[in-house]
C-alpha positions in Angstrom: -67.3 98.7 -36.5 -64.5 101.1 -37.6 -65.0 104.4 -39.4 -63.4 104.5 -42.8 -62.3 108.0 -44.0 -61.0 108.8 -47.5 -58.9 111.9 -48.2 -59.7 113.4 -51.6 -58.8 116.6 -53.5 -56.9 117.9 -56.5 -53.2 117.2 -56.8 -50.6 118.7 -54.4 -53.0 120.0 -51.7 -51.3 117.8 -49.0 -53.4 114.6 -48.9 -50.4 112.3 -48.3 -49.0 114.7 -45.7 -52.3 114.5 -43.8 -52.4 110.7 -44.2 -48.9 110.4 -42.6 -49.9 112.8 -39.8 -53.0 110.7 -39.0 -51.3 107.3 -39.1 -48.3 108.7 -37.1 -45.8 107.3 -39.7 -44.2 108.4 -42.9 -45.9 105.6 -45.0 -47.0 107.6 -48.0 -44.4 109.3 -50.3 -44.5 113.1 -50.1 -42.9 115.5 -52.6 -43.5 118.9 -54.0 -44.2 117.4 -57.4 -47.9 117.0 -58.1 -49.4 113.6 -58.6 -47.0 111.5 -56.5 -49.8 109.3 -55.1 -51.4 107.0 -57.7 -52.8 103.9 -55.9 -55.1 104.2 -52.9 -53.4 103.4 -49.7 -55.0 102.2 -46.4 -53.7 102.9 -42.9 -54.7 102.7 -39.3 -55.2 106.3 -38.1 -55.5 107.7 -34.6 -56.8 111.1 -33.6 -57.3 111.6 -29.9 -59.2 108.5 -28.6 -60.7 107.9 -32.1 -59.3 105.0 -34.1 -60.3 104.7 -37.7 -59.2 103.5 -41.2 -57.8 106.2 -43.5 -57.5 106.0 -47.3 -55.0 108.1 -49.2 -55.9 108.7 -52.8 -54.6 110.1 -56.0 -55.4 113.7 -56.9 -58.8 114.1 -58.6 -58.4 114.5 -62.4 -61.0 115.3 -65.0 -60.1 112.4 -67.3 -62.4 109.7 -68.8 -60.3 108.1 -71.5 -57.8 105.2 -71.3 -55.0 107.3 -69.8 -53.2 106.8 -66.6 -55.0 109.8 -65.1 -58.3 108.3 -65.9 -57.4 105.0 -64.1 -56.2 107.1 -61.1 -59.6 108.8 -61.0 -61.3 105.4 -61.0 -59.2 104.4 -58.0 -60.2 107.6 -56.1 -63.9 107.1 -56.9 -63.7 103.5 -55.6 -62.1 104.9 -52.4 -65.0 107.3 -52.0 -67.5 104.5 -52.4 -65.8 102.4 -49.8 -65.5 105.3 -47.3 -68.0 106.3 -44.6 -66.9 109.9 -44.9 -64.7 111.8 -47.3 -62.4 114.7 -46.5 -62.3 117.1 -49.4 -58.9 118.8 -48.9 -58.2 122.2 -50.5 -55.1 124.4 -50.4 -56.1 127.6 -48.5 -52.9 129.4 -49.5 -53.8 128.9 -53.2 -57.5 129.7 -52.7 -60.4 128.0 -54.4 -59.6 126.9 -58.0 -62.1 126.0 -60.8 -61.0 122.4 -60.3 -61.9 122.5 -56.6 -65.3 123.9 -57.5 -65.8 121.2 -60.2 -65.1 118.3 -57.9 -67.1 119.9 -55.0 -70.1 119.8 -57.3 -69.5 116.1 -58.1 -68.9 115.2 -54.5 -72.2 116.9 -53.4 -74.0 114.3 -55.6 -72.3 111.4 -54.0 -73.9 109.4 -51.1 -70.7 109.6 -49.0 -70.8 112.5 -46.4 -68.2 115.2 -47.2 -66.2 117.2 -44.7 -64.5 120.3 -46.2 -60.9 120.7 -44.9 -58.7 123.7 -45.7 -55.0 122.7 -45.5 -51.9 124.9 -45.1 -53.6 127.3 -42.7 -50.5 127.9 -40.6 -50.0 131.5 -41.8 -52.0 134.7 -42.6 -51.6 133.9 -46.3 -54.5 131.4 -45.9 -57.1 133.8 -44.6 -58.5 134.8 -48.0 -58.6 131.2 -49.3 -60.4 130.0 -46.1 -63.1 132.6 -46.8 -63.4 131.5 -50.4 -64.1 127.9 -49.2 -67.6 128.8 -48.1 -68.8 129.1 -51.6 -68.2 125.4 -52.3 -71.5 124.7 -50.5 -70.1 122.0 -48.2 -70.5 123.8 -44.9 -67.9 125.5 -42.7 -64.3 124.6 -43.7 -62.0 123.1 -41.0 -58.7 125.0 -41.0 -55.7 122.7 -40.4 -52.0 122.5 -41.1 -51.2 118.8 -41.9 -47.5 119.5 -41.9 -47.5 121.2 -38.5 -50.3 119.3 -36.9 -52.5 122.4 -36.3 -56.3 122.4 -36.2 -56.7 118.6 -35.7 -59.0 119.0 -32.7 -61.7 120.5 -34.9 -61.2 117.6 -37.4 -61.6 115.2 -34.5 -64.9 116.8 -33.5 -66.3 116.4 -37.0 -65.1 112.8 -37.3 -66.6 111.9 -33.9 -70.0 113.2 -35.2 -69.7 111.0 -38.3 -68.7 108.0 -36.1 -71.8 108.5 -33.9 -74.1 108.6 -36.8 -72.6 105.4 -38.2 -72.3 103.3 -35.1 -74.6 104.9 -32.6 -71.8 104.9 -30.0 -68.9 107.1 -28.9 -66.3 104.4 -28.7 -64.9 103.3 -32.1 -63.0 100.1 -32.4 -60.2 100.1 -35.1 -59.8 97.5 -37.7 -56.4 95.8 -38.3 -54.2 98.0 -40.4 -52.2 96.9 -43.4 -48.9 98.6 -42.6 -45.5 97.0 -42.8 -44.4 95.6 -39.5 -40.9 95.1 -38.2 -39.8 91.6 -37.2 -39.9 91.1 -33.4 -36.8 90.2 -31.4 -38.6 87.4 -29.5 -39.6 84.6 -31.8 -42.3 83.6 -29.4 -44.0 86.9 -30.2 -43.6 86.5 -34.0 -46.6 87.8 -36.0 -48.8 85.1 -37.5 -49.4 87.2 -40.6 -47.1 86.3 -43.5 -45.7 89.5 -45.0 -45.2 88.8 -48.7 -43.5 91.5 -50.8 -43.6 91.5 -54.6 -40.5 93.1 -56.2 -38.8 93.4 -59.5 -37.8 95.8 -62.3 -40.4 98.2 -63.7 -43.1 96.9 -66.0 -42.6 93.2 -65.3 -46.1 92.7 -64.0 -45.9 93.1 -60.2 -49.2 95.0 -59.8 -50.9 92.7 -62.3 -49.8 89.7 -60.2 -51.1 91.4 -57.1 -54.5 92.1 -58.7 -54.6 88.4 -59.9 -54.0 87.1 -56.4 -56.5 89.5 -54.8 -59.1 88.8 -57.5 -59.8 92.5 -58.1 -58.3 95.6 -59.8 -56.8 96.8 -56.6 -53.6 98.3 -58.1 -53.2 100.5 -61.1 -51.8 98.7 -64.1 -51.0 99.6 -67.7 -48.3 99.6 -70.4 -46.5 102.6 -68.8 -43.4 101.7 -66.8 -43.1 102.8 -63.2 -46.8 103.3 -62.4 -46.5 102.1 -58.8 -44.6 104.5 -56.6 -45.6 103.7 -53.0 -45.3 100.3 -51.4 -49.0 99.3 -50.9 -49.8 96.7 -48.3 -53.2 94.8 -48.4 -54.4 92.3 -45.8 -55.5 89.1 -47.5 -55.9 85.4 -46.9 -54.9 82.4 -49.0 -56.5 79.0 -48.1 -56.8 80.0 -44.4 -53.3 81.6 -44.2 -53.3 85.3 -43.2 -51.1 87.3 -45.6 -50.1 90.9 -45.9 -49.5 91.4 -49.6 -47.1 94.2 -50.5 -46.8 95.7 -54.0 -43.7 97.7 -54.6 -42.2 100.2 -57.0 -40.0 98.9 -59.8 -36.3 99.0 -59.1 -33.9 100.3 -61.8 -30.1 100.4 -61.7 -28.9 103.1 -59.4 -26.9 104.8 -62.3 -30.2 105.4 -64.1 -32.1 106.8 -61.1 -31.7 110.6 -61.3 -35.1 111.9 -60.0 -35.7 112.4 -56.2 -39.1 110.8 -56.4 -37.7 107.6 -57.9 -35.0 107.5 -55.1 -37.8 107.8 -52.6 -39.7 104.9 -54.2 -36.6 102.8 -54.2 -36.0 103.4 -50.5 -39.7 102.5 -49.9 -39.2 99.2 -51.8 -36.0 98.4 -49.8 -38.0 99.0 -46.6 -40.7 96.6 -47.8 -38.1 93.9 -48.4 -36.5 94.5 -45.0 -39.8 94.0 -43.2 -41.0 91.1 -45.4 -40.9 87.4 -44.6 -40.9 86.1 -48.1 -40.2 88.0 -51.3 -41.4 87.2 -54.8 -39.0 88.4 -57.4 -41.0 88.9 -60.6 -39.1 88.5 -63.9 -40.2 89.2 -67.4 -40.0 85.9 -69.3 -38.8 87.7 -72.4 -35.8 89.1 -70.6 -35.0 87.0 -67.5 -32.3 87.5 -64.8 -30.7 90.7 -66.1 -28.0 92.2 -63.9 -30.6 94.3 -62.1 -32.7 91.2 -61.3 -29.6 89.5 -59.8 -28.9 92.7 -57.8 -32.4 92.6 -56.3 -32.1 88.9 -55.6 -28.8 89.3 -53.7 -30.3 92.2 -51.7 -33.2 90.0 -50.6 -30.8 87.2 -49.6 -28.5 89.7 -47.8 -31.5 90.8 -45.8 -32.2 87.2 -44.8 -35.6 87.0 -46.5 -37.1 83.9 -48.1 -36.9 84.2 -51.9 -39.2 82.8 -54.6 -38.6 83.6 -58.3 -41.7 84.1 -60.5 -41.2 84.1 -64.3 -44.1 86.2 -65.6 -45.6 86.3 -69.1 -44.7 82.7 -69.6 -47.6 82.1 -71.9 -45.8 84.2 -74.6 -42.6 82.0 -74.6 -42.4 79.5 -77.5 -39.7 77.1 -76.4 -40.7 76.8 -72.7 -38.4 73.8 -71.8 -35.3 75.5 -73.2 -36.2 78.9 -71.5 -36.8 77.2 -68.2 -33.5 75.2 -68.4 -31.6 78.5 -69.1 -33.3 80.2 -66.2 -32.5 77.4 -63.7 -28.8 77.3 -64.9 -28.5 81.1 -64.5 -30.0 81.0 -61.0 -27.7 78.1 -59.9 -24.6 79.8 -61.2 -25.4 83.4 -60.2 -26.9 82.8 -56.7 -24.8 79.9 -55.3 -25.1 81.2 -51.8 -28.8 80.0 -51.6 -29.2 76.7 -53.4 -32.7 75.5 -54.4 -34.5 78.8 -54.8 -38.0 77.9 -56.1 -38.8 79.0 -59.6 -42.4 79.3 -60.7 -43.5 80.1 -64.3 -46.8 81.9 -64.5 -49.0 84.4 -66.3 -50.4 87.1 -64.0 -52.8 88.3 -66.7 -54.5 84.9 -67.1 -54.0 83.7 -63.6 -52.0 80.6 -64.7 -50.0 78.8 -62.0 -51.0 81.1 -59.1 -51.6 78.0 -57.0 -48.1 76.8 -57.6 -46.7 80.2 -56.7 -48.5 80.4 -53.4 -47.5 76.8 -52.6 -43.9 77.7 -53.1 -44.3 80.8 -50.9 -45.8 78.9 -48.1 -43.2 76.2 -48.2 -40.4 78.8 -48.2 -42.0 80.5 -45.3 -42.2 77.2 -43.4 -38.5 76.5 -44.1 -37.6 80.1 -43.1 -39.2 79.4 -39.7 -37.8 75.9 -39.3 -35.9 74.9 -36.2 -33.5 71.9 -36.2 -33.0 69.9 -33.0 -29.5 70.3 -31.5 -29.0 66.5 -31.3 -29.6 66.1 -35.0 -27.3 69.0 -35.9 -24.4 67.4 -34.0 -25.0 64.0 -35.5 -24.8 65.8 -38.9 -21.6 67.6 -37.8 -19.9 64.4 -36.8 -20.8 62.8 -40.1 -19.7 65.9 -42.1 -16.3 66.0 -40.4 -15.7 62.3 -40.9 -16.4 62.6 -44.6 -14.3 65.8 -45.0 -12.1 66.6 -42.0 -11.4 70.3 -41.3 -8.0 71.5 -42.7 -4.8 71.8 -40.7 -3.7 75.2 -39.4 -0.1 75.6 -38.5 0.2 71.8 -38.3 -2.8 71.3 -36.0 -6.3 70.2 -36.9 -9.2 72.6 -36.3 -11.5 70.8 -34.0 -15.2 71.4 -34.5 -16.8 70.8 -31.1 -20.5 71.6 -31.1 -23.3 73.2 -33.2 -26.7 74.6 -32.3 -29.4 76.7 -33.9 -29.7 80.0 -32.1 -32.6 81.5 -34.1 -34.9 81.2 -37.1 -36.1 83.8 -39.6 -33.7 83.1 -41.3 -32.2 79.8 -39.8 -29.0 80.8 -37.9 -26.5 78.4 -36.4 -23.5 78.7 -34.1 -20.5 76.5 -34.5 -18.1 76.2 -31.6 -14.6 75.3 -32.7 -11.0 75.5 -31.6 -9.3 78.2 -33.7 -12.7 79.1 -35.3 -11.2 82.3 -36.8 -8.9 80.1 -39.0 -11.7 78.0 -40.4 -11.6 78.6 -44.2 -14.7 80.1 -45.8 -14.9 77.2 -48.3 -15.3 74.7 -45.4 -18.0 76.9 -43.8 -19.8 76.8 -47.1 -19.5 73.1 -47.2 -21.1 72.8 -43.8 -23.9 75.3 -44.8 -24.7 73.3 -48.0 -24.8 70.1 -46.0 -27.2 71.6 -43.5 -29.4 72.8 -46.4 -29.6 69.4 -48.0 -29.8 67.3 -44.8 -32.6 69.3 -43.1 -34.5 70.5 -46.2 -33.7 74.2 -46.0 -33.5 74.7 -49.7 -34.1 78.2 -51.0 -33.7 80.2 -47.8 -30.6 82.0 -46.5 -28.6 80.2 -43.8 -26.3 82.0 -41.5 -23.4 80.3 -39.6 -21.7 82.1 -36.7 -18.3 80.7 -35.7 -17.5 80.8 -32.0 -14.0 80.3 -30.7 -13.4 77.7 -27.9 -9.6 77.5 -27.8 -8.0 75.5 -25.0 -6.4 77.9 -22.5 -3.6 75.4 -22.0 -2.6 75.4 -25.7 0.9 76.8 -26.5 0.7 80.5 -27.2 2.7 82.0 -30.0 
C-alpha cells in the first residue's frame, strides 16, 4: 500500500515548488503571486528509494462563507483527510506568522500525523525563523530548500518512519500516478489509458462537467471565471475503460491575456491538449462557437487529437432544434478539415446526456486508433481515380500508384505518385474526404503524406 502525503500551509510558502521537486517534473504552476494553486493535485513522488503519492493543496485560509477562499479551504481539508501524513510547510525566512500558529493549532486536533517542514532554509536569513518554529508544538522542524533541493534526506527519514507505521514494512510500492503522459513512438507500446482533456473558454462549465463525470466535488466550481489554473489529471474508469480525465484552465484570446499567471495556465492547457488522445471542447449553449472556440478547436485538430464538441447548459435553451441546427451548420462551415465532428448537447449541472458524451468519446478514440488494410485502401484509390481522375500537369496525367497507412493516432497515410509535388491540394482533400467516408473515420484528423515516385527515364526539363 502506498503512502499518501499532503503538503499544506499558508499561501506562498513554497508548497507547489516542493511538489514539483518531489515528483521530478514541473507539473504545478509556480509564481511569486500568493494563491496560485486552487485545486488539489495528485502526483507520483520519489525520494530516495521511497515512492509515494503527493498532494499539492491551496494555501490555508480562514474563510467559512460561500467565497472562493472558503471552497479552497474545503479542498485542502479533504486532502488532509485523504492523506496518511501531512507536511505543514512554513517560510523560515519570514518567520512564524499568526496564521501559521492558528493552523498549527487546528492541525494538532486532526487525526492525520503532521510533519513540520521549514522551507527556504538555504541562507542564514532563515535561522531565526527556524528557531521560532519550535513553538508551534509539532516537534523538531525539518529544514529544507525546495527550490534548491537541500535537506531532503531528513524529510526522507521522517517519511520512512511514517511509512513503517502504516505498512509495517520498509519497502513501499507506489500507486499509479495521474500525470500527463507523452504519446509513445511505438504503437505496440501505446498506453491503454485513454487520456481525455476537457477544454474551453473560461466559465463554460469544464470543472462542473468533470465533477459530474467523477460523481464527486473533485474540482472547485463557482460563478467566478477562471477558477481553474492548473491542468488537473484524475485517474478514472467508465464502464471498464481506464481513463485519465484532465481538467484545464479556460483559454481566452491572446490579446486579452496580460498577466503572467494566465499565460502559464494557457501553456499548461496547451500541454494537456498535446498529450491527450481525445479532447472535449465545452461550449456555453448561450454563446456557442465564438471565434475563440474555433481557435481552440483548430488547435486540437492541428495537434492531431480526436475532438468531441459538448454544448453545455443545454437545459436553459428554449428552441433546442433551431439552436442545434445552427451549431451543426457552424461546425460544418468553420471546421471543414474534419468532417463529422460529434456534437453532444448536455447539462453538466444535472448530469443530462453524460452517457452520450462518453459514447462519443469512446467511438472517437476507436476511430483515432483505427488501421485500414492496405488492400482495401488501394481498392478505394482505384475507384476514386476512376470517378475523378487526377489533373493534367504540363500535358501529362499525374499517376497515383499506391497508398498505405503508415501510422495511427491520428490515422496517417502515404500516397505514392508520379510528380506528387504537383498534386493539387483540392485533389488531396478529395482523397482524404473519401477515406473518411469509406472507412468511417468521421470526426478525427487524417494526414496524407505525398511520396514522389517519378520514372527516372522520364524526359527532364
